[in-house]
C-alpha positions, 0 to 999 in steps of 0.5 A, a space after each residue: 528421307 529422315 532427318 535427324 537434327 535441332 530446331 530452333 527459333 532464330 532471332 537475327 539481328 542485321 548490322 553494318 559490321 560484325 561487333 568486336 569484343 566490348 563494342 557497342 553497334 547500331 542494329 539496322 533491323 531484328 527478324 524472328 524466324 524458325 530455324 535450326 539445322 535439322 528443321 532447316 536441312 528438312 525444309 530444304 529437301 522438302 521444297 525439291 521432293 515434295 510433301 510428306 517424302 520428308 520426315 523429321 526427327 528432333 526434340 521440342 519443349 512443351 511450349 508455344 514454340 514447340 506448337 508453332 514449329 509443329 504447324 510450320 513444318 506440317 505446312 511445309 509437308 514434313 512429316 512430324 511423327 517423329 517429333 518429340 517433347 520434353 517436359 523439363 527444357 524448352 524448345 531450342 533458340 539461336 541468336 545471330 548476327 548478320 553483317 552487310 556482307 551476309 556474314 554471320 556469327 551465331 549463339 545457339 541455346 540448344 535446350 531440348 535438342 540436347 535431350 534426345 537420347 539414343 534409346 529413342 533410336 531402338 523404339 518401334 516408331 523409329 524403327 518403322 521409320 528407318 525402315 521406310 526411308 532410303 536416305 538418313 540425314 544426320 546434321 547436329 544431334 548428340 554424338 550417341 544419338 548420331 551413334 545410334 542412328 548411323 548404326 541402325 541405319 547401317 544395319 538396314 540394307 540399301 541406306 544412304 547415310 549423310 552426316 554433317 557432324 557440325 559442332 561435334 567436330 570439337 571432339 576431334 577426328 579420334 572420337 569421330 572416326 569410327 562413326 564416319 566409317 558408317 557414312 556414304 557422305 559427310 560435308 562439313 564447312 571449312 573450320 570444321 574440316 580443318 578441326 577434323 584434320 587437327 590444324 590450328 593454322 591456315 597452312 591447311 585450308 579447306 581443299 587440302 582438308 577434304 583430300 586429307 579427310 577422303 583418303 583417311 575414310 577410303 571406301 568410296 565415301 564422299 567428303 564435301 566441304 563448302 568454301 564460302 564464296 569459292 564454292 565447295 569441294 567434293 573428294 572420293 576414291 582418290 578424286 576430287 572436284 571444286 564445284 564452283 559457286 554461282 556469280 549472284 550479281 550476274 542475275 541481278 542478285 546479291 547475298 543478304 545472309 548466309 545463315 542456313 546456306 550450308 543447312 540448304 546445301 545438305 537438304 538439297 544434296 540429299 534430295 537431288 540423290 534421291 531424285 537420281 542425279 549423280 554426284 557432281 550435278 547433285 551437289 552443283 544444284 545444291 550449291 545453286 540452291 545455297 546461293 539462291 538462299 543467301 539472297 533471302 533474309 529468312 533461315 529457311 529462305 531455300 528455293 524450291 525445286 522449280 527455282 533451281 531448275 529454272 536457274 539451272 536452265 540458264 546457259 551461264 549456269 550450264 556453261 559453268 557446270 561444264 567446266 567442272 573438271 575431275 582431277 586425280 589426286 
């Protein structure tokens, strides 16, 4: 698998309630941990697939943070040979506030992450990397880089292309539609899905937005919209399936931070598809992985394969899985 996306260093502040404009509040705890959507996704996938089954493409600065990132990713068993360095921009950072319910607010300073250019995709090293992988996961690089990688991936036979446009959804569907036609899977959160449908009200929720986007794209493309505590929904070929959320309380667990949960879901989904699971089971297990991540403070608190498998062996979880219904739209 090749993952292209941001690599950041996260400063996470834990509070009782998220602040309102102009409000000063007390911080209970502060931690400093590695993050970034691309790196989080790569780590989540590597913990399922094993060492050196995942390669990351991203841009770092020439600073101490870059050295720390490189060492950490290598310890996770990730191939870092496609990591790039920028001479002037520093490595990216993010500042996150998390309340006692696990909900969050994120401020991202992309820095070097935004400096990656599409001509990188055409160099020999990247061409070789693309040829060697079965799956390309694109999460939040600049649009021209995402476009170049999607086009190169589509030109190579038998590649699975998975895209999470994230902040790029602010450009709207008209700007992303041609790129979306190249993908096999697209993953969005509820706000992103509504942005792509042009809805500024709650009249179109995540489920309706997923159905609308699936019909618009057609061609068997899989559209996934995450719904927070409601789970997530998969739409494809005039069908839809609601993947239920895991009730952590049943297992004596509680959510601590949702930061990185969406990245965990993306990495796990991609990994389980590579391991040969079908769409519904892959997404269900990815949703389990995301739920387990929320019980950890750190951004990259994603579980390993054995932890997910142990949860799947639980009768309560198997019963939940058996209740999934595929509906015709």
